[in-house]
C-alpha positions in Angstrom: 42.7 -5.7 -113.3 41.1 -3.4 -116.0 43.5 -0.8 -114.8 46.5 -3.0 -115.3 45.3 -4.3 -118.6 45.2 -0.6 -119.9 48.3 0.5 -118.2 50.8 -2.3 -119.3 50.6 -1.6 -123.0 51.1 2.1 -122.3 54.2 1.4 -120.2 55.5 -1.1 -122.6 55.5 1.4 -125.7 56.5 4.3 -123.6 59.4 2.7 -122.0 61.1 1.6 -125.4 64.5 0.1 -124.7 64.1 -0.2 -120.9 64.3 -3.8 -120.0 61.5 -5.3 -118.1 61.6 -8.0 -115.3 58.4 -9.9 -114.6 60.1 -12.3 -112.1 58.6 -10.5 -108.9 54.8 -11.3 -108.4 54.0 -8.0 -106.8 55.8 -5.6 -109.0 57.4 -5.3 -112.6 60.8 -3.6 -112.7 62.4 -1.9 -115.8 66.1 -1.2 -115.9 68.3 1.1 -118.2 70.3 -1.4 -120.4 73.2 1.1 -120.7 73.7 1.5 -116.9 72.1 -1.7 -115.6 70.3 0.6 -112.8 66.6 0.6 -111.9 64.7 2.9 -114.0 61.1 2.1 -113.0 58.8 -0.1 -110.9 55.1 -0.7 -111.3 53.5 -2.2 -108.0 50.8 -4.3 -109.0 49.2 -5.5 -105.7 48.1 -2.2 -104.1 44.6 -2.5 -102.8 43.4 0.9 -104.4 45.1 0.5 -107.7 48.7 0.6 -109.0 51.6 2.7 -108.2 54.3 3.7 -110.8 57.9 4.5 -109.4 60.3 6.1 -111.7 63.9 6.8 -110.8 65.3 9.9 -112.6 68.1 12.3 -112.7 67.9 14.4 -109.6 66.1 17.8 -110.2 65.0 16.9 -113.7 61.4 16.0 -113.2 59.4 18.4 -111.0 56.0 17.8 -109.2 54.4 20.3 -111.4 55.3 18.2 -114.4 53.3 15.4 -113.1 50.5 17.3 -111.2 47.8 16.1 -113.4 48.7 12.6 -113.6 47.1 9.8 -111.4 45.4 10.3 -108.1 48.6 11.0 -106.1 52.0 12.0 -106.8 55.2 12.7 -105.2 58.9 13.6 -106.0 61.4 12.7 -103.5 65.2 12.5 -103.4 66.4 8.8 -103.0 69.9 7.3 -103.4 71.6 9.4 -106.0 68.3 9.9 -108.0 64.7 11.5 -107.5 62.0 9.0 -107.1 58.8 10.0 -109.0 55.8 8.1 -107.6 52.5 8.3 -109.4 49.2 6.5 -107.9 46.9 5.2 -110.6 43.5 4.1 -109.1 41.2 4.4 -112.3 41.3 3.1 -115.8 41.2 6.7 -117.0 44.4 7.4 -115.4 46.1 4.6 -117.6 44.7 5.7 -120.7 45.5 9.4 -120.2 47.6 10.6 -123.2 49.5 13.0 -120.9 50.8 10.0 -119.1 52.0 8.3 -122.2 53.6 11.5 -123.3 55.3 12.1 -120.0 56.8 8.8 -119.9 58.2 8.8 -123.4 59.8 12.1 -122.8 61.2 11.1 -119.4 62.8 7.5 -120.5 66.3 9.2 -121.3 66.3 10.6 -117.6 65.6 7.2 -115.9 68.0 4.7 -114.4 71.1 6.9 -115.2 72.1 8.0 -111.8 
């Protein structure tokens, strides 16, 4: 719970104009208001923490760019976009200034494809 309490304000401030949807119990979705497409998901009910999934323009966010974030990470092609996954298991992952900086820089690339 401490992890989510620290992480949600970081996401809300970093995601700026992305539209949140809190209607689903196990995750929070953010969509790009310009395209209506899914931009990010936060899976909140993982037993070992939370998993942040970002949906970005293919080839724009590399694994090297997120290599220091969270405990596990991956970048995989998905339907017309890249799925960037970051597993957060400690409060320190949520409060890492690199995470907030990465998220703020990445918002223009999310939910566009």
